[in-house]
C-alpha positions in Angstrom: -7.1 21.1 -105.8 -9.4 22.2 -108.9 -10.4 25.4 -110.7 -13.7 25.8 -108.6 -12.4 25.3 -105.3 -9.7 27.6 -105.5 -12.6 30.1 -106.8 -14.3 29.4 -103.8 -11.6 29.6 -102.1 -10.5 33.1 -103.6 -14.4 34.5 -102.4 -13.4 33.3 -98.7 -10.3 34.7 -98.4 -11.2 37.9 -100.4 -14.2 38.8 -97.3 -11.0 37.7 -95.0 -9.0 40.1 -96.9 -12.2 42.6 -96.3 -12.1 43.4 -100.1 -16.1 42.0 -100.5 -18.6 42.1 -98.1 -20.6 39.2 -96.3 -23.8 39.9 -98.8 -21.4 40.2 -101.9 -20.4 36.9 -100.7 -23.3 35.6 -100.0 -25.0 36.7 -102.8 -22.3 35.1 -105.8 -22.8 31.8 -103.6 -26.4 31.4 -103.5 -26.3 32.4 -107.1 -23.9 29.4 -107.7 -25.8 26.8 -105.3 -29.0 27.3 -107.6 -26.9 26.8 -110.6 -25.9 23.4 -108.6 -29.2 22.2 -107.9 -30.7 22.9 -111.1 -28.6 20.9 -113.3 -24.5 22.0 -112.4 -24.3 19.2 -109.6 -23.4 16.4 -112.3 -20.2 17.9 -112.8 -18.3 16.7 -110.2 -16.1 20.1 -109.6 -19.6 21.4 -108.5 -20.5 18.4 -106.5 -17.5 18.1 -104.1 -18.3 21.9 -103.0 -21.8 21.8 -102.2 -22.5 21.6 -99.2 -19.6 24.2 -98.6 -21.9 26.6 -101.6 -24.6 25.7 -99.1 -22.6 27.3 -96.2 -21.8 29.7 -97.4 -25.1 31.0 -99.2 -26.3 31.5 -96.1 -23.7 33.7 -94.5 -25.8 36.9 -95.4 -29.0 36.3 -94.2 -30.7 37.4 -91.6 -32.0 35.5 -88.6 -35.7 34.3 -88.2 -36.7 32.3 -85.6 -40.3 31.8 -87.3 -39.1 30.7 -90.3 -36.1 28.9 -88.9 -33.4 30.8 -91.0 -30.2 30.8 -88.8 -27.1 32.7 -90.7 -23.9 30.9 -91.1 -21.1 31.8 -88.9 -18.0 33.2 -88.8 -16.6 30.1 -87.4 -18.4 27.5 -89.9 -17.1 30.0 -92.9 -13.2 29.4 -91.2 -14.0 25.6 -91.4 -14.6 25.9 -94.8 -12.1 27.5 -95.9 -9.5 25.6 -93.2 -10.8 22.3 -95.4 -10.3 23.4 -99.1 -6.9 24.9 -97.6 -5.5 21.0 -96.4 -5.6 21.9 -92.8 -8.8 20.4 -91.5 -9.8 16.5 -92.5 -13.8 15.9 -93.2 -16.4 14.0 -94.7 -19.2 15.1 -96.4 -22.1 12.7 -97.3 -25.2 12.9 -99.5 -28.0 11.6 -101.5 -28.0 11.9 -105.3 -30.6 11.2 -108.3 -29.8 11.7 -111.7 -32.7 13.0 -113.7 -33.1 12.2 -117.3 -32.7 15.4 -119.2 -28.7 15.2 -117.7 -28.4 12.2 -119.3 -29.8 12.5 -122.4 -27.6 15.4 -122.8 -24.6 13.3 -121.7 -25.3 10.8 -123.8 -28.2 11.0 -126.9 -31.6 9.8 -126.3 -30.8 7.1 -128.9 -28.1 5.6 -126.8 -30.8 6.4 -123.6 -32.8 3.9 -125.0 -30.4 1.3 -125.8 -29.5 1.7 -122.2 -32.7 0.8 -121.1 -33.8 -2.3 -123.7 -29.9 -3.7 -122.4 -30.5 -3.0 -118.4 -34.7 -4.9 -119.5 -32.3 -7.9 -121.4 -30.2 -8.5 -119.0 -32.9 -8.8 -116.3 -34.3 -11.0 -118.5 -32.0 -13.4 -119.1 -30.3 -13.7 -115.1 -28.7 -17.2 -115.0 -28.1 -17.9 -118.9 -24.2 -15.9 -118.5 -23.8 -16.7 -122.5 -27.0 -14.6 -123.4 -26.5 -12.0 -120.4 -22.9 -11.3 -122.3 -24.5 -10.6 -125.0 -26.0 -7.6 -123.5 -23.2 -7.1 -121.2 -20.8 -6.3 -124.7 -23.7 -3.7 -125.9 -22.7 -1.8 -122.5 -19.7 -2.0 -122.8 -19.6 -0.7 -126.4 -22.4 2.2 -125.2 -20.0 3.0 -122.6 -16.4 3.0 -124.1 -17.6 5.9 -127.0 -17.3 8.1 -124.1 -15.3 6.7 -121.7 -13.3 9.6 -120.5 -11.4 10.6 -116.9 -14.5 11.4 -114.4 -16.0 14.5 -115.7 -19.3 14.2 -114.7 -21.3 12.0 -111.9 -22.8 9.7 -115.0 -18.8 9.1 -116.0 -18.2 8.6 -112.4 -21.0 5.1 -112.6 -20.1 4.8 -116.5 -16.4 3.9 -115.6 -18.0 1.3 -113.0 -20.3 -0.3 -115.0 -17.2 -1.3 -117.4 -15.4 -2.4 -114.4 -18.2 -4.5 -113.1 -18.6 -6.3 -116.7 -15.0 -6.9 -117.0 -14.6 -8.4 -113.5 -18.0 -10.1 -113.1 -16.3 -13.1 -111.6 -13.6 -11.6 -109.5 -13.7 -11.5 -106.1 -13.0 -7.7 -104.5 -13.9 -4.6 -102.2 -14.9 -2.3 -105.0 -13.5 -0.9 -107.9 -11.7 2.3 -108.4 -9.5 4.6 -110.3 -7.7 7.4 -108.9 -9.9 9.8 -106.5 -12.7 7.8 -107.5 -14.2 4.7 -105.8 -17.2 2.5 -105.8 -17.5 0.4 -102.4 -19.7 -3.1 -102.3 -20.4 -4.3 -99.3 -19.5 -8.0 -98.3 -22.6 -9.4 -99.2 -22.6 -7.8 -102.6 -19.7 -10.1 -103.9 -20.8 -13.0 -105.1 -21.2 -13.2 -109.3 -25.1 -12.7 -109.2 -24.7 -9.8 -106.4 -22.5 -8.1 -108.7 -25.0 -8.8 -111.9 -27.8 -7.6 -109.6 -25.0 -4.1 -108.1 -24.7 -3.4 -112.4 -28.7 -3.3 -113.0 -28.2 -1.5 -109.8 -25.3 1.4 -111.0 -27.9 1.1 -115.0 -30.6 2.1 -112.6 -28.8 5.1 -110.7 -27.7 6.1 -114.7 -31.4 6.4 -116.4 -32.3 8.5 -113.0 -34.7 5.6 -111.9 -33.4 5.3 -108.4 -30.7 7.5 -106.1 -27.3 6.8 -104.7 -25.1 8.0 -101.8 -22.3 9.4 -102.3 -19.6 10.4 -99.6 -17.1 13.5 -100.5 -13.6 12.7 -98.0 -11.4 15.7 -98.1 -7.6 14.6 -96.7 -4.8 17.3 -96.8 -7.2 19.7 -99.0 -8.0 16.3 -101.7 -11.3 15.1 -102.5 -11.8 11.6 -102.7 -15.5 10.8 -104.2 -17.0 7.0 -103.6 -20.6 5.9 -104.4 -22.7 3.2 -102.3 -25.2 2.0 -104.6 
């Protein structure tokens, strides 16, 4: 369990032990959820808890049928606790888009412009392996500089760009690393389609399109995957 999930679980336990009130738990969650919506969502440790925080942030609100607002129930809080404790398995899905300002903060404006240029050049040289390889090499150089174990959703996608470039002519169901994976549909596994998928990944990194994420909790361990 990552440190942030531990904090979340501790907050819930403190409420259950009557050390903090419903309002205190709700207000803390509301503040954390706001931070997540305004930028923290790019950090994987925060992203995997977003639905939990949303539920917790509504725990202390008053029922308002006119506004269609209903507080989270105690049973729902107990379910979140059970998932984090590894007693309940579940799958959470959602859509995400990376805003350009977070990419620029991560890579720098100069590198972002290089990615935009490479993406455009690959699109203009589709079918010409020799020319495309030049731009693949440029992308590899850009992303290798920042390569690390996934801390942000940007790292997450960068790693799969590199793996697709390295294995563009191979056939597989997807690319994966530890608790992270990118699923390729059966129809996307040809070389041509994998090049298209690479362009889609670049579009997601650049914030030009959104993509689906799935978080599977199995015995308290989250596994993050993306469908681009």
